[in-house]
All heavy atoms as an XYZ file, in Angstrom:
959
protein
N      46.139    194.488    207.137
C      44.807    194.075    206.784
C      44.855    192.883    205.821
O      44.018    191.999    205.912
C      44.029    195.231    206.174
C      42.581    194.858    205.916
S      41.551    196.176    205.275
C      41.590    197.325    206.599
N      45.827    192.899    204.921
C      45.933    191.789    203.975
C      46.131    190.475    204.699
O      45.529    189.458    204.337
C      47.071    192.022    202.965
C      47.146    190.956    201.895
C      45.889    190.900    201.041
O      45.477    191.904    200.476
N      45.269    189.729    200.936
N      46.962    190.473    205.732
C      47.192    189.242    206.497
C      45.901    188.763    207.148
O      45.616    187.561    207.174
C      48.273    189.459    207.546
N      45.093    189.691    207.653
C      43.806    189.324    208.268
C      42.870    188.733    207.226
O      42.181    187.741    207.483
C      43.174    190.530    208.942
N      42.845    189.316    206.048
C      42.009    188.780    204.972
C      42.509    187.411    204.521
O      41.704    186.509    204.276
C      41.976    189.751    203.791
S      41.038    191.255    204.095
N      43.824    187.261    204.424
C      44.395    185.963    204.047
C      44.031    184.889    205.068
O      43.744    183.750    204.701
C      45.907    186.059    203.908
C      46.348    186.889    202.713
O      45.509    187.153    201.821
O      47.531    187.287    202.677
N      44.020    185.263    206.340
C      43.676    184.315    207.395
C      42.223    183.854    207.274
O      41.920    182.691    207.525
C      43.913    184.952    208.764
C      43.749    183.984    209.912
C      44.118    184.624    211.238
O      45.180    185.246    211.321
O      43.321    184.475    212.188
N      41.351    184.766    206.858
C      39.937    184.409    206.663
C      39.806    183.437    205.495
O      38.987    182.536    205.520
C      39.086    185.672    206.433
C      39.002    186.478    207.727
C      37.679    185.311    205.931
C      38.428    187.859    207.573
N      40.612    183.651    204.465
C      40.633    182.719    203.352
C      39.652    183.017    202.236
O      39.353    182.167    201.427
N      39.145    184.211    202.181
C      38.252    184.577    201.095
C      36.822    184.766    201.556
O      36.492    184.528    202.718
N      36.023    185.174    200.616
C      34.628    185.485    200.905
C      33.839    185.258    199.617
O      34.191    185.786    198.567
C      34.546    186.939    201.367
S      32.920    187.486    201.870
N      32.809    184.467    199.707
C      32.011    184.146    198.520
C      31.139    185.328    198.095
O      30.750    186.152    198.918
C      31.125    182.937    198.801
C      31.896    181.653    198.956
C      30.987    180.447    199.061
O      29.848    180.496    198.546
O      31.423    179.455    199.657
N      30.820    185.377    196.836
C      29.918    186.396    196.319
C      28.592    186.335    197.068
O      28.042    185.256    197.284
C      29.687    186.185    194.804
O      30.954    186.216    194.139
C      28.771    187.246    194.232
N      28.132    187.501    197.489
C      26.881    187.581    198.232
C      27.067    187.501    199.736
O      26.102    187.533    200.490
N      28.308    187.400    200.188
C      28.548    187.293    201.626
C      29.481    188.419    202.075
O      29.903    189.258    201.284
C      29.111    185.924    201.974
O      30.341    185.711    201.332
N      29.795    188.425    203.361
C      30.651    189.471    203.917
C      31.441    188.914    205.086
O      31.012    187.955    205.737
C      29.800    190.655    204.366
N      32.590    189.496    205.341
C      33.426    189.161    206.494
C      33.883    190.469    207.126
O      33.841    191.533    206.503
C      34.639    188.287    206.109
C      34.199    186.923    205.583
C      35.516    188.987    205.085
N      34.346    190.377    208.370
C      34.785    191.573    209.080
C      36.225    191.400    209.540
O      36.631    190.299    209.919
C      33.837    191.870    210.273
C      34.116    193.243    210.879
C      33.887    190.757    211.294
C      33.051    193.713    211.859
N      36.996    192.488    209.440
C      38.356    192.515    209.968
C      38.523    193.807    210.762
O      37.718    194.736    210.649
C      39.436    192.497    208.862
O      39.354    193.693    208.090
C      39.321    191.271    207.979
N      39.596    193.855    211.522
C      39.966    195.112    212.164
C      40.253    196.146    211.082
O      40.584    195.802    209.949
C      41.221    194.911    213.006
C      41.014    194.083    214.248
C      42.295    193.978    215.043
O      42.986    195.008    215.226
O      42.605    192.857    215.469
N      40.172    197.414    211.462
C      40.481    198.494    210.535
C      41.959    198.829    210.474
O      42.399    199.541    209.578
N      42.734    198.299    211.432
C      44.172    198.526    211.514
C      44.484    200.025    211.455
O      44.032    200.758    212.315
C      44.922    197.702    210.468
C      44.737    196.221    210.688
C      43.793    195.495    209.973
C      45.481    195.551    211.658
C      43.599    194.136    210.207
C      45.293    194.193    211.899
C      44.351    193.490    211.172
N      45.185    200.527    210.458
C      45.596    201.931    210.414
C      44.521    202.870    209.864
O      44.730    204.076    209.795
C      46.868    202.067    209.590
N      43.390    202.344    209.489
C      42.306    203.185    208.969
C      41.600    203.910    210.114
O      41.655    203.474    211.263
C      41.298    202.326    208.200
C      41.814    201.640    206.947
C      40.762    200.692    206.395
C      42.192    202.679    205.902
N      40.890    204.981    209.816
C      40.134    205.679    210.868
C      39.004    204.826    211.452
O      38.586    205.060    212.577
C      39.558    206.908    210.167
C      40.320    207.062    208.906
C      40.858    205.707    208.549
N      38.524    203.854    210.727
C      37.464    202.968    211.207
C      38.057    201.833    212.020
O      39.092    201.272    211.655
C      36.690    202.357    210.035
O      36.074    203.370    209.286
N      37.376    201.478    213.103
C      37.863    200.381    213.934
C      37.709    199.042    213.213
O      38.492    198.123    213.398
C      37.102    200.360    215.254
C      37.629    199.343    216.231
C      36.968    199.451    217.590
C      37.572    198.420    218.527
N      37.010    198.490    219.861
N      36.674    198.921    212.388
C      36.359    197.681    211.676
C      36.167    197.959    210.196
O      35.738    199.039    209.805
C      35.068    197.054    212.231
C      35.143    196.778    213.682
C      34.586    197.530    214.685
C      35.815    195.700    214.322
N      34.870    196.986    215.897
C      35.628    195.850    215.713
C      36.560    194.628    213.862
C      36.155    194.966    216.634
C      37.087    193.743    214.780
C      36.879    193.913    216.147
N      36.432    196.950    209.380
C      36.129    196.985    207.943
C      35.326    195.737    207.622
O      35.737    194.622    207.964
C      37.410    197.027    207.071
C      37.063    196.896    205.591
C      38.188    198.306    207.335
N      34.190    195.947    207.001
C      33.382    194.824    206.532
C      33.639    194.692    205.039
O      33.468    195.646    204.283
C      31.892    195.037    206.837
C      31.691    195.074    208.350
C      31.045    193.935    206.186
C      30.290    195.399    208.796
N      34.073    193.515    204.643
C      34.381    193.230    203.242
C      33.182    192.484    202.669
O      32.955    191.316    202.999
C      35.639    192.360    203.143
C      36.794    192.906    203.920
N      37.754    193.714    203.349
C      37.143    192.770    205.235
C      38.644    194.047    204.277
N      38.293    193.489    205.425
N      32.396    193.161    201.848
C      31.202    192.564    201.243
C      31.475    192.346    199.761
O      31.939    193.257    199.073
C      29.995    193.476    201.443
N      31.171    191.165    199.281
C      31.491    190.805    197.898
C      30.223    190.733    197.065
O      29.366    189.877    197.276
C      32.239    189.458    197.840
C      32.597    189.116    196.398
C      33.476    189.488    198.709
N      30.127    191.666    196.128
C      29.008    191.659    195.190
C      29.402    190.922    193.921
O      30.563    190.572    193.710
N      28.427    190.691    193.045
C      28.703    189.955    191.804
C      29.320    190.833    190.724
O      29.116    192.041    190.693
C      27.306    189.498    191.377
C      26.408    190.584    191.879
C      27.005    191.016    193.199
N      30.062    190.184    189.847
C      30.479    190.844    188.609
C      29.265    190.845    187.697
O      28.564    189.836    187.577
C      31.638    190.105    187.955
C      32.912    190.219    188.746
C      34.057    189.493    188.071
C      35.293    189.620    188.953
N      36.409    188.832    188.451
N      28.999    191.986    187.062
C      27.798    192.100    186.238
C      27.916    191.270    184.969
O      28.943    191.275    184.291
C      27.542    193.561    185.867
C      26.265    193.728    185.090
C      25.038    193.614    185.723
C      26.290    193.982    183.731
C      23.855    193.757    185.017
C      25.115    194.129    183.021
C      23.905    194.010    183.661
O      22.728    194.151    182.962
N      26.863    190.541    184.701
C      26.752    189.767    183.476
C      25.314    189.903    183.005
O      24.390    189.391    183.658
C      27.100    188.300    183.741
O      26.920    187.538    182.583
N      25.121    190.608    181.916
C      23.767    190.870    181.419
C      22.987    189.564    181.259
O      23.487    188.593    180.694
C      23.822    191.609    180.085
C      22.474    192.145    179.669
C      22.568    193.082    178.478
O      23.677    193.538    178.152
O      21.523    193.358    177.886
N      21.793    189.550    181.820
C      20.925    188.390    181.698
C      21.077    187.351    182.797
O      20.343    186.370    182.815
N      22.027    187.538    183.710
C      22.204    186.580    184.805
C      21.105    186.794    185.832
O      21.046    187.842    186.476
C      23.578    186.766    185.444
C      23.851    185.799    186.584
O      22.906    185.167    187.098
O      25.026    185.685    186.970
N      20.217    185.816    186.005
C      19.066    186.014    186.896
C      19.411    186.006    188.386
O      18.598    186.427    189.203
C      18.155    184.836    186.550
C      19.089    183.771    186.062
C      20.213    184.509    185.364
N      20.603    185.553    188.754
C      20.970    185.451    190.175
C      21.714    186.664    190.726
O      21.843    186.807    191.930
C      21.832    184.206    190.395
C      21.082    182.950    190.057
O      19.918    182.801    190.396
N      21.742    182.051    189.353
N      22.214    187.519    189.845
C      23.115    188.562    190.321
C      22.427    189.611    191.195
O      23.029    190.094    192.176
C      23.865    189.215    189.171
C      23.004    189.924    188.179
C      23.765    190.234    186.910
O      24.965    189.972    186.776
N      23.079    190.794    185.949
N      21.195    189.969    190.916
C      20.504    190.960    191.755
C      20.330    190.414    193.170
O      20.537    191.128    194.152
C      19.162    191.340    191.145
N      19.971    189.151    193.281
C      19.812    188.538    194.601
C      21.139    188.501    195.345
O      21.194    188.766    196.555
C      19.232    187.136    194.465
N      22.228    188.188    194.653
C      23.545    188.151    195.292
C      23.981    189.542    195.753
O      24.569    189.687    196.829
C      24.591    187.568    194.340
C      24.514    186.068    194.118
C      25.448    185.651    192.978
C      24.865    185.318    195.392
N      23.668    190.554    194.962
C      24.035    191.912    195.342
C      23.278    192.340    196.599
O      23.870    192.857    197.546
C      23.781    192.878    194.182
C      24.200    194.324    194.408
C      25.653    194.429    194.851
C      23.956    195.138    193.143
N      21.989    192.102    196.626
C      21.212    192.416    197.825
C      21.682    191.623    199.033
O      21.752    192.138    200.151
N      22.038    190.374    198.797
C      22.482    189.490    199.880
C      23.768    189.994    200.538
O      23.934    189.881    201.752
C      22.676    188.077    199.326
C      22.995    187.043    200.366
C      23.118    185.666    199.727
C      23.582    184.648    200.756
N      23.935    183.377    200.152
N      24.683    190.560    199.766
C      25.935    191.026    200.370
C      25.695    192.229    201.278
O      26.352    192.363    202.312
C      27.018    191.281    199.326
S      26.896    192.788    198.385
N      24.741    193.099    200.939
C      24.395    194.208    201.840
C      23.786    193.668    203.131
O      24.150    194.109    204.227
C      23.406    195.175    201.184
C      24.027    196.097    200.165
C      23.935    195.820    198.800
C      24.697    197.249    200.556
C      24.506    196.671    197.864
C      25.266    198.106    199.628
C      25.164    197.809    198.279
O      25.727    198.650    197.363
N      22.871    192.719    203.014
C      22.244    192.152    204.218
C      23.273    191.413    205.080
O      23.245    191.512    206.308
C      21.077    191.246    203.825
C      19.878    192.045    203.287
C      18.659    191.172    203.041
N      18.879    190.181    201.996
C      18.771    190.410    200.702
N      18.419    191.601    200.255
N      18.984    189.450    199.821
N      24.203    190.711    204.441
C      25.250    190.012    205.197
C      26.121    191.010    205.958
O      26.484    190.778    207.112
C      26.101    189.156    204.255
N      26.447    192.121    205.328
C      27.248    193.147    205.993
C      26.475    193.749    207.172
O      27.042    193.963    208.255
C      27.638    194.238    204.999
N      25.199    193.999    206.980
C      24.383    194.536    208.072
C      24.228    193.524    209.199
O      24.219    193.895    210.380
C      23.033    195.002    207.540
C      23.116    196.284    206.693
C      21.857    196.463    205.856
C      23.386    197.496    207.565
N      24.144    192.258    208.863
C      24.107    191.214    209.900
C      25.401    191.231    210.724
O      25.368    191.041    211.941
C      23.901    189.832    209.287
C      22.484    189.592    208.785
O      21.553    190.328    209.183
O      22.310    188.649    207.978
N      26.530    191.447    210.059
C      27.799    191.542    210.787
C      27.829    192.769    211.692
O      28.362    192.710    212.809
C      28.978    191.589    209.815
C      29.385    190.258    209.204
C      30.442    190.468    208.126
C      29.902    189.309    210.272
N      27.259    193.858    211.231
C      27.142    195.042    212.094
C      26.367    194.684    213.350
O      26.775    195.016    214.464
C      26.415    196.177    211.375
S      27.369    196.999    210.123
N      25.263    194.020    213.152
C      24.404    193.630    214.268
C      25.135    192.703    215.235
O      25.144    192.930    216.445
C      23.151    192.932    213.717
C      22.166    192.501    214.764
C      21.315    193.631    215.280
O      21.419    194.765    214.767
O      20.564    193.387    216.225
N      25.757    191.677    214.721
C      26.386    190.682    215.591
C      27.645    191.209    216.282
O      28.075    190.656    217.288
C      26.699    189.400    214.814
O      27.646    189.647    213.803
N      28.215    192.292    215.747
C      29.404    192.884    216.356
C      29.103    194.169    217.129
O      30.022    194.870    217.560
C      30.472    193.140    215.290
C      31.139    191.864    214.842
O      32.059    191.385    215.485
N      30.652    191.286    213.752
N      27.832    194.480    217.289
C      27.435    195.644    218.079
C      27.777    196.989    217.466
O      27.929    197.980    218.166
N      27.877    197.041    216.149
C      28.206    198.289    215.460
C      26.935    199.078    215.181
O      25.931    198.518    214.749
C      28.949    198.005    214.160
C      30.162    197.080    214.277
C      30.785    196.845    212.909
C      31.173    197.625    215.259
N      26.983    200.375    215.394
C      25.777    201.188    215.218
C      25.779    201.980    213.923
O      24.736    202.482    213.507
C      25.606    202.139    216.403
O      26.730    202.995    216.503
N      26.926    202.103    213.279
C      27.033    202.904    212.058
C      27.844    202.147    211.017
O      28.843    201.511    211.344
C      27.729    204.252    212.357
O      27.006    204.932    213.375
C      27.800    205.128    211.115
N      27.391    202.233    209.773
C      28.112    201.604    208.673
C      27.993    202.490    207.434
O      26.977    203.156    207.239
C      27.585    200.170    208.375
C      26.149    200.186    207.918
C      28.464    199.436    207.373
N      29.040    202.504    206.627
C      29.039    203.221    205.348
C      29.311    202.220    204.235
O      30.222    201.402    204.358
C      30.134    204.292    205.324
O      29.911    205.261    206.296
N      28.523    202.312    203.194
C      28.703    201.437    202.033
C      29.046    202.259    200.799
O      28.451    203.305    200.565
C      27.386    200.709    201.685
C      26.971    199.641    202.629
C      25.896    199.839    203.488
C      27.621    198.423    202.656
C      25.476    198.846    204.346
C      27.216    197.416    203.530
C      26.137    197.631    204.374
N      29.930    201.749    199.966
C      30.013    202.268    198.603
C      28.876    201.605    197.823
O      28.170    200.753    198.359
C      31.368    201.754    198.122
C      31.505    200.438    198.840
C      30.865    200.654    200.195
N      28.698    201.976    196.595
C      27.705    201.302    195.749
C      28.375    200.039    195.202
O      29.037    200.046    194.171
C      27.237    202.234    194.633
C      25.985    201.831    193.891
C      24.810    201.575    194.836
C      25.610    202.906    192.884
N      28.220    198.963    195.947
C      28.931    197.704    195.696
C      28.657    197.182    194.278
O      27.528    197.243    193.797
C      28.530    196.651    196.754
C      28.950    197.123    198.152
C      29.139    195.279    196.435
C      28.416    196.272    199.295
N      29.692    196.701    193.647
C      29.694    196.082    192.308
C      29.544    197.069    191.161
O      29.583    196.679    190.004
C      28.625    194.986    192.173
O      28.997    193.839    192.892
N      29.387    198.371    191.452
C      29.125    199.329    190.375
C      30.389    199.965    189.794
O      30.298    200.784    188.887
C      28.187    200.432    190.872
O      28.838    201.258    191.815
N      31.543    199.557    190.288
C      32.804    200.064    189.749
C      33.365    199.095    188.731
O      32.733    198.821    187.703
N      34.488    198.490    189.048
C      35.140    197.599    188.082
C      34.339    196.325    187.832
O      34.573    195.651    186.832
C      36.588    197.256    188.491
C      36.624    196.533    189.826
C      37.451    198.499    188.528
C      37.997    195.970    190.173
N      33.381    196.007    188.722
C      32.540    194.833    188.485
C      31.432    195.116    187.477
O      30.727    194.210    187.054
C      31.949    194.318    189.796
C      32.898    193.430    190.591
C      34.263    193.365    190.338
C      32.409    192.642    191.597
C      35.108    192.555    191.068
C      33.246    191.812    192.342
C      34.584    191.778    192.068
O      35.415    190.954    192.792
N      31.254    196.372    187.081
C      30.412    196.711    185.939
C      28.907    196.729    186.137
O      28.159    196.833    185.158
N      28.435    196.615    187.374
C      26.979    196.615    187.581
C      26.439    197.995    187.226
O      26.997    199.008    187.647
C      26.654    196.312    189.048
C      25.429    195.442    189.203
C      25.546    194.092    189.478
C      24.152    195.971    189.062
C      24.427    193.289    189.620
C      23.036    195.179    189.197
C      23.179    193.839    189.472
O      22.070    193.042    189.597
N      25.368    198.065    186.431
C      24.801    199.374    186.082
C      24.415    200.144    187.360
O      23.733    199.618    188.236
C      23.566    199.026    185.247
C      23.856    197.654    184.711
C      24.650    196.967    185.779
N      24.876    201.375    187.446
C      24.753    202.145    188.676
C      23.309    202.343    189.143
O      23.014    202.198    190.331
C      25.465    203.482    188.526
C      26.981    203.341    188.502
C      27.650    204.681    188.312
C      29.145    204.673    188.307
N      29.882    203.482    188.207
N      22.411    202.668    188.254
C      21.018    202.897    188.654
C      20.396    201.615    189.215
O      19.676    201.647    190.208
C      20.191    203.422    187.476
C      20.571    204.807    187.025
C      20.117    205.900    187.979
O      19.137    205.764    188.705
N      20.840    206.996    187.988
N      20.680    200.513    188.574
C      20.158    199.228    189.036
C      20.800    198.830    190.368
O      20.116    198.366    191.290
C      20.428    198.155    187.977
C      19.727    196.848    188.225
C      19.959    195.845    187.099
O      20.250    196.253    185.955
O      19.855    194.635    187.385
N      22.101    199.050    190.485
C      22.800    198.747    191.735
C      22.264    199.611    192.879
O      22.115    199.136    194.007
C      24.300    198.966    191.569
N      21.947    200.864    192.581
C      21.384    201.757    193.588
C      20.045    201.239    194.092
O      19.802    201.180    195.301
C      21.223    203.170    193.021
C      20.501    204.169    193.922
C      21.295    204.419    195.196
C      20.239    205.457    193.167
N      19.173    200.853    193.183
C      17.858    200.344    193.577
C      17.986    199.086    194.446
O      17.319    198.949    195.465
C      17.006    200.047    192.335
C      15.589    199.651    192.642
C      14.773    200.810    193.204
O      14.669    201.855    192.580
N      14.210    200.641    194.378
N      18.854    198.185    194.046
C      19.065    196.944    194.807
C      19.629    197.265    196.188
O      19.164    196.732    197.203
C      19.986    195.987    194.026
C      19.280    195.491    192.761
C      20.427    194.814    194.909
C      20.204    194.829    191.747
N      20.625    198.149    196.237
C      21.235    198.515    197.521
C      20.204    199.129    198.456
O      20.090    198.733    199.627
C      22.387    199.489    197.290
N      19.445    200.074    197.952
C      18.470    200.742    198.818
C      17.377    199.783    199.266
O      16.961    199.806    200.425
C      17.907    201.970    198.122
C      18.974    203.062    198.004
S      18.354    204.631    197.417
C      17.378    205.159    198.824
N      16.909    198.930    198.366
C      15.898    197.947    198.762
C      16.429    197.024    199.856
O      15.735    196.743    200.838
C      15.444    197.113    197.569
C      14.557    197.879    196.627
O      14.021    198.928    196.953
N      14.404    197.374    195.408
N      17.660    196.550    199.686
C      18.237    195.629    200.666
C      18.429    196.315    202.010
O      18.089    195.756    203.064
C      19.565    195.077    200.147
N      18.975    197.519    201.992
C      19.234    198.247    203.235
C      17.927    198.597    203.942
O      17.774    198.355    205.143
C      20.080    199.513    202.955
C      21.490    199.116    202.505
C      20.110    200.420    204.184
C      22.290    200.247    201.874
N      16.977    199.154    203.208
C      15.707    199.553    203.825
C      14.932    198.344    204.339
O      14.324    198.396    205.418
C      14.871    200.366    202.835
C      15.457    201.738    202.487
C      14.706    202.352    201.314
C      15.455    202.669    203.688
N      14.972    197.253    203.606
C      14.298    196.035    204.056
C      14.933    195.512    205.335
O      14.231    195.134    206.284
C      14.355    194.978    202.946
O      13.849    193.761    203.399
N      16.260    195.479    205.374
C      16.953    195.000    206.569
C      16.617    195.882    207.772
O      16.313    195.376    208.850
C      18.461    194.980    206.335
C      19.209    194.282    207.424
C      19.589    192.970    207.454
C      19.658    194.844    208.669
N      20.241    192.688    208.629
C      20.296    193.816    209.393
C      19.577    196.108    209.231
C      20.858    194.028    210.645
C      20.141    196.315    210.487
C      20.761    195.285    211.177
N      16.657    197.193    207.567
C      16.357    198.110    208.666
C      14.927    197.934    209.178
O      14.685    197.989    210.385
C      16.595    199.560    208.236
C      18.055    199.967    208.054
C      18.154    201.334    207.387
C      18.803    199.953    209.384
N      13.995    197.709    208.267
C      12.597    197.557    208.694
C      12.367    196.236    209.424
O      11.429    196.128    210.215
C      11.643    197.682    207.504
O      11.747    196.570    206.652
N      13.217    195.249    209.179
C      13.078    193.944    209.827
C      13.790    193.853    211.173
O      13.683    192.830    211.851
C      13.634    192.831    208.926
C      12.758    192.581    207.715
O      11.600    193.012    207.700
O      13.271    191.949    206.771
N      14.541    194.880    211.543
C      15.317    194.834    212.778
C      14.856    195.938    213.716
O      14.648    197.078    213.306
C      16.819    194.934    212.480
C      17.323    193.705    211.813
N      17.136    193.455    210.465
C      17.972    192.626    212.304
C      17.658    192.283    210.172
N      18.173    191.753    211.265
N      14.727    195.583    214.959
C      14.156    196.473    215.961
C      15.239    197.264    216.695
O      15.215    197.383    217.906
C      13.329    195.630    216.954
C      12.469    196.493    217.841
O      12.083    197.583    217.395
O      12.203    196.073    218.985
N      16.184    197.780    215.962
C      17.211    198.589    216.599
C      17.544    199.774    215.703
O      17.108    199.847    214.561
C      18.458    197.754    216.896
C      19.059    197.162    215.645
O      18.752    197.593    214.545
N      19.914    196.188    215.787
N      18.317    200.652    216.213
C      18.715    201.847    215.463
C      20.117    201.654    214.888
O      21.054    201.347    215.606
C      18.715    203.070    216.375
C      17.362    203.408    216.902
C      16.772    204.422    216.004
N      15.455    204.797    216.494
C      14.552    205.287    215.725
N      14.793    205.457    214.457
N      13.390    205.629    216.205
N      20.215    201.813    213.608
C      21.500    201.803    212.922
C      21.554    203.051    212.051
O      20.529    203.496    211.528
C      21.647    200.586    212.003
C      21.695    199.261    212.702
C      23.110    198.826    212.943
C      23.174    197.462    213.558
N      23.426    197.487    214.979
N      22.724    203.587    211.894
C      22.934    204.661    210.932
C      23.652    204.035    209.750
O      24.734    203.459    209.911
C      23.782    205.799    211.535
O      23.106    206.302    212.691
C      23.991    206.914    210.531
N      23.036    204.130    208.577
C      23.603    203.527    207.373
C      23.808    204.626    206.339
O      22.868    205.340    205.989
C      22.678    202.432    206.793
C      23.290    201.839    205.531
C      22.401    201.350    207.824
N      25.024    204.748    205.889
C      25.364    205.697    204.836
C      25.598    204.923    203.552
O      26.277    203.894    203.555
C      26.648    206.463    205.180
C      26.519    207.359    206.376
C      26.945    206.929    207.630
C      25.977    208.638    206.261
C      26.838    207.752    208.742
C      25.852    209.461    207.367
C      26.284    209.016    208.602
O      26.176    209.820    209.695
N      25.041    205.427    202.465
C      25.302    204.877    201.139
C      26.020    205.979    200.370
O      25.438    207.034    200.089
C      24.002    204.464    200.451
C      24.125    203.793    199.100
C      24.970    202.524    199.182
C      22.744    203.454    198.553
N      27.287    205.779    200.083
C      28.120    206.793    199.441
C      27.915    206.752    197.939
O      28.215    205.743    197.297
C      29.585    206.557    199.793
S      29.880    206.561    201.564
N      27.395    207.837    197.408
C      27.100    207.927    195.982
C      28.019    208.970    195.361
O      28.134    210.074    195.873
C      25.625    208.306    195.774
C      24.643    207.358    196.457
C      23.222    207.892    196.364
C      24.747    205.969    195.871
N      28.632    208.602    194.260
C      29.723    209.401    193.729
C      29.332    210.404    192.649
O      30.204    211.044    192.075
C      30.814    208.474    193.189
C      31.366    207.515    194.246
S      31.933    208.331    195.751
C      33.480    208.982    195.195
N      28.038    210.557    192.376
C      27.663    211.595    191.420
C      26.251    212.102    191.698
O      25.466    211.475    192.405
C      27.832    211.137    189.971
C      26.927    209.997    189.561
O      25.713    210.064    189.809
O      27.441    209.043    188.963
N      25.958    213.258    191.154
C      24.687    213.940    191.403
C      23.494    213.134    190.894
O      22.432    213.121    191.522
C      24.713    215.329    190.753
C      23.545    216.200    191.121
C      23.513    216.598    192.587
O      24.583    216.764    193.185
O      22.400    216.736    193.135
N      23.646    212.455    189.771
C      22.528    211.678    189.209
C      22.118    210.552    190.156
O      20.927    210.308    190.357
C      22.907    211.112    187.839
N      23.078    209.880    190.739
C      22.760    208.810    191.693
C      22.127    209.376    192.956
O      21.180    208.800    193.496
C      24.007    208.009    192.047
C      24.520    207.083    190.966
C      25.853    206.486    191.374
C      23.512    205.986    190.676
N      22.650    210.499    193.425
C      22.066    211.139    194.601
C      20.606    211.514    194.329
O      19.728    211.244    195.153
C      22.880    212.380    194.988
C      22.271    213.131    196.137
C      22.405    212.664    197.441
C      21.563    214.310    195.919
C      21.841    213.348    198.502
C      20.988    214.998    196.975
C      21.132    214.512    198.261
O      20.565    215.181    199.300
N      20.341    212.097    193.179
C      18.966    212.467    192.814
C      18.070    211.237    192.726
O      16.913    211.268    193.157
C      18.953    213.224    191.476
O      19.646    214.445    191.615
N      18.589    210.164    192.174
C      17.809    208.923    192.080
C      17.493    208.377    193.471
O      16.379    207.892    193.724
C      18.568    207.882    191.253
N      18.449    208.461    194.382
C      18.224    207.989    195.752
C      17.146    208.820    196.438
O      16.283    208.288    197.144
C      19.522    208.039    196.553
N      17.161    210.121    196.213
C      16.131    210.999    196.780
C      14.760    210.598    196.242
O      13.779    210.524    196.990
C      16.434    212.480    196.462
C      17.734    212.918    197.147
C      15.265    213.381    196.851
C      17.731    212.825    198.649
N      14.662    210.302    194.971
C      13.388    209.875    194.372
C      12.896    208.569    194.994
O      11.705    208.403    195.243
C      13.528    209.726    192.855
C      13.579    211.038    192.112
C      12.330    211.883    192.334
O      11.199    211.356    192.237
O      12.495    213.086    192.621
N      13.798    207.641    195.216
C      13.414    206.356    195.836
C      12.835    206.608    197.241
O      11.869    205.973    197.652
C      14.629    205.402    195.881
C      14.996    204.964    194.466
C      14.324    204.186    196.770
C      16.323    204.234    194.356
N      13.426    207.560    197.951
C      13.015    207.832    199.322
C      11.746    208.686    199.422
O      11.105    208.690    200.470
C      14.137    208.521    200.094
C      15.334    207.627    200.340
S      14.940    206.110    201.250
C      14.457    206.756    202.834
N      11.371    209.371    198.369
C      10.176    210.216    198.417
C       8.956    209.375    198.784
O       8.776    208.277    198.285
C       9.936    210.909    197.075
C      10.742    212.141    196.892
C      10.350    212.861    195.610
C      11.191    214.105    195.476
N      10.940    214.774    194.210
N       8.172    209.924    199.641
C       6.940    209.232    200.025
C       7.105    208.268    201.171
O       6.131    207.772    201.728
N       8.342    207.968    201.558
C       8.568    207.089    202.700
C       8.461    207.915    203.961
O       9.151    208.909    204.117
C       9.946    206.438    202.644
C      10.044    205.360    201.609
C      11.410    204.661    201.773
N      11.478    203.497    200.960
C      11.148    202.284    201.369
N      10.733    202.085    202.591
N      11.238    201.255    200.557
N       7.609    207.496    204.866
C       7.486    208.215    206.136
C       8.324    207.549    207.214
O       8.637    208.163    208.217
C       6.017    208.256    206.593
O       5.521    206.930    206.675
C       5.187    209.060    205.612
N       8.649    206.293    207.025
C       9.512    205.593    207.973
C      10.142    204.417    207.265
O       9.804    204.086    206.142
C       8.713    205.094    209.185
O       7.773    204.127    208.770
N      11.049    203.796    207.957
C      11.737    202.635    207.385
C      11.064    201.386    207.853
O      10.598    201.202    208.890
C      13.218    202.669    207.754
C      13.838    203.886    207.110
C      13.920    201.412    207.329
C      15.280    204.107    207.423
């Protein structure tokens, strides 16, 4: 996989690229690059949302029906988890509502508080 990534030559913040999954259980891996958190940076929320949409665009253009995301930028990049969750869900739900096809999108949340927050965001939604 490293050789495939090296061949691509990198990926800018807010964008995504796709490679084969090689020895992983997934046939494909989408590498989406979110921003490193910097308090007060007015562009970082837009870049974070953009990387989710770019990854979903790659799903669409490659005929993929299912995708799983971690909470991008909320680990070593330091993005506050609650804020990253809101941005991720807004980006994913907006993309899904703008596209006339069926995709299954999983957002992997690593603790109960984030899961509860995601449920609250979804309350009251009757459709995407």
